[in-house]
N, C-alpha and C positions, 0 to 999 in steps of 0.2 A: 932585885926589883922585878916584879911580875908584870910582863907586858903582854897584852892580848893582841893577837894578829888582827890586822885591819880586815874588816868584813868585805870591803870593796875590792881588795886585792887578792881574792881567792884565785888559786891556780886553775881549777877546773870550773867550767860554767855550771850554774845551778839549773836543775830542772824546774818546771813550773811548780811542782809539789814542794820542793825544797824552798823555793822562793816564798811561797805562801806560808809555810811553816815558820820561816825566819821572820816574815813580816808580823805574824801573830805573836811570836816570841818577843819581838821588839816592842809591840804595843803593850804586852804584859809587863815589860820592864819600865814603862813610863812612870814618872813620879806620881804619887798620890795627890799632890797639890793640883794637878791638871784636872783630875776628875772631880775635885771639890769645888771647882769654879762654877758659878751659876750666874743668873741675872743679877744686876746690881739691886741693892735694897731700895724699896719704894720710899720716896721722899715724904709721903704722908698725904693727907687730904688738902693741904694748903697749895698744892701744885696747881690745881684748877683755878684757884683764886688769882694766882700770879699770872697765869695765861689769860684769863678773862680781863684782868686789870690792864695788862699790856695791850690787848686788842682795843679796849675802850679808850685808852690814852691815845693810841695811834689814830683811831677813827675820829676822836674829838679834835686832835691836832689837825687832821686832814680837813675836817669841817671848818675849823677856825681859820687856818692859813689858806685854805682853798678859796674862801670868799674874797681874799685879797689879791688873788691871781686872776689874770684875764681868762675867762671861760674858754677861749680859743685854745689855750695851752693845757688847762686842767680845770675840771669841775669838782664840786664838793659833793659828798655823799647824799645829802638830802635832795639836791637838784637831780642827781642820777636816779634816785628812787622815784621821784615825781615823774621824770621823763619815761622811765621804764613802765610805770603804772599807766601813763597815758598811751604808750605804744601797745601795751597788753589790751587795754580796753578798746582801742581802735582796730585791733587785729593786724596792725602793720608789723608788729614784732615777729609774728610767725612767718610772714612773707619775707622779711629781711633775713631771718635765720635760714629760711629755705634757700634764698639766693646765695648767702654766704656758704652754706653747706655744699651747694652745687659747685661753687668755685673751689672750695677746699678739696672736694672729691676729685674734680678734674685735674687739679694740680698734683694730687697724690698719684693718680693713675699715670699721668705723663711722666712724673719723676721716677716712678717705679719701672716703667718701660725703659726709659733711658738708662737707669741704673743697672737693670738686668742686661741690657745690650752691652754696656761698657764692661760689666763683670764677665760676661761670656768672652768678649774680645781679650780681656786681660788674662783669663784662664787659658785661652787657646793660643795666643801669640806672645812669645817672649819679648818681642820688640815693643809691643803695647805695654806690657808689664814694666819694662825698663823705662819707658817714657813716663810712666806714672810715678816713678820714684824720684 
């Protein structure tokens, strides 16, 4: 029986050049099947029809069942589109978006500052790192 010595249990440590050469040799020994793999075959032109149909069914169901639910909990797509158009025409949408963006930005800045401070404390003091676990 022909047994190859284990590559990981070599007696002498390898130099960088030897390690690189061995890595290249191991890549060349890789089976050919790995190189033959590629992206999966395309399903054809019917895929877009399935996606479009599923979106239409979901939106139609939302419209139908949304009319039966209290608008306080959920609205339906046509009402949302009408309200959005009214807000765009009045200019109120841009003001609301500006206010929401300011709140989002302020929250991000505060959270980033707090996160950076906590990260620095965890990196500096082992007790803080231990308390985090």
